[in-house]
N, C-alpha and C positions, 0 to 999 in steps of 0.2 A: 222361864221364858227364854233366857238366854241361850240354855241348852238346846231348846227346841230350834232357835235360830241356827245355832252351830250345827244341829243335825240336819237342817234343811241346806245350809250352805255345803256340807259335806255331800249330802245327795246330789245336789246340783253339779258339782265339781266332778263327781264320779260319774253321772251321766254325760257329761260334756266331754270326756276323755276321748270317747269314739273307739275306745278299746273295751274288750270284754273283761270285766272285773267281776270276781266272786270272793267271798269272805266266808271262812269256815271257822268252825271251832277247833279246840286243839287236837281233836281225834280226827278232824277232816270232813265232819258233817257241813254240808254248805247252808249258810245261814242267810246270805244275801248273794243276789245278782243283779247287775245293772241291766238297763236295756240293751246295750251292745253286747252282752254275753246273750241275750235271746236271739238278736239277730245274727251273730255269730255262729251260735251252735243248734238253733232251732229249739232249744227247750225254754218254755214259758217259766217264770219264777216258781209256780205252783208245782211244777215238775222237777225243778232242781233242787229247791229248798228242801231239807230233810234227807237229801241224798248225799252221796260223795262225789268227788270228781271222777270216780270210776265210772259214772255214766257216759264219759267222754272217751273212755279206754278204747283204742282202736285195736288193740292187740299188736301192734307194731314196734311197741317199745318194751325193750327186756326188763325183765325181773330186777337187774342190777341197776337199772336206771332208775327205777322207783326206790329201790333200797339206798341208794346215793342220795337222791332227793331228800327221802325222810331223814337220812343221816345228818344232811345239812341243817334241815330245819329244826331238828331236834337239838342241834349244838348251837342253835340261836343264828346260824348263818342264812343268808338269802340264796336262793336258788335261781340261776338264770341259764337258761338252756333252750334249745329248740325241742318241740314234741310234734309227734304225729297223733292228732285226736280224731275222734269220729262225731260228726254231727248227728243230731235225732234221727235224720232220714238216712242214716247209713254213710254218707259220704265222708272220705276222709279229708282232713285239713291239716297243713303245716302251720304251726304256730311258734312265736318266740314267746316264752313264758317266763315270768318273774314271779317268784313266790317269795314273801318276806314275812316273818314272825311279827306279831304285834305284842307287845309287852303290857303288862298292866303296872299299875304304880308300885308294885312289889317286886317287879322285874321277873314275873312269871309270864311264860306265853300264854295269853288269853285267846288269841285268834291267829288266822293265817289270812294274808291278803294276797291273791293271785292277780295277774294282769296278763292277757293274752293279746297279741297282735297277730293277725292272720298274714302269714307269709307264702300262702299257697302260690298266689299267680308269680311272685320273685322266685320261688323254688322252680316253678315250670319254666320261667325265662332263663334261670341258670342252666336248667336241664338241656334246653334247646341251644343254648350259646355253646355250652360244652360238645354237644353233638356236631354242630356247625365248624367248631374249632378241631374236633377229630376229622371231619370229612377234609377240612383245609389241609391238615397234615398229612393226609394220604394222597393228595393231589400231586401230580408230576410236573405241573405248572408251577413257577415261582409266583408265591403270594406272600406279601408282607401287609401289616396293619400298622399304622402310626397313629399315636393320640395327637390332640391339639398342638401339643408342645413338642411334636417331632419324634418323641421317642417311641421306639418299636414296642409293641405289644405282642405281636405275634409274627413269626418267621416260619415258614415251613422248611422243611428239609431241601427243597429244591431251590430254595433261595440261596442256601448255603453253597450248594454245588455250582449254580449259576454266577455267584459272586465269587467263589473261590475263598470263602470265610467261613469260620465256624459260627453256628447259631448263638452262641454266648457272646 
């Protein structure tokens, strides 16, 4: 009875995270996905359980990325990196991913738990910001950007020429 209550608490907690969570066996076969995983990837539990995370493989990540991931996990470490994965509908998404080994009472890896946070919109915004900064850099008009504390965040080359000081 206590174990059932503990399991229900665990499921409620994992559901409440708002992050895509999946659990695999030591060989990487998916055993559990939370509702956010389905929302995030488009894969229903019945489509993901029994598969490996390769169903999300976008082809954008190198084999070295996955070699390093598995080397880290097999040595008992936690993997935390960004990844470009693919949803069921074929669209790509950027995610911050943490994968950790789960050890049994004997110290053997019994499972892996993975948590993904979709950062697609953040990456798109960063790309737009870089594009705008590149445009500002090429302008002949002096442009500078200060933060609320008055520190300079961006000075284009024209400011240096106009003010007669180096950008540094």
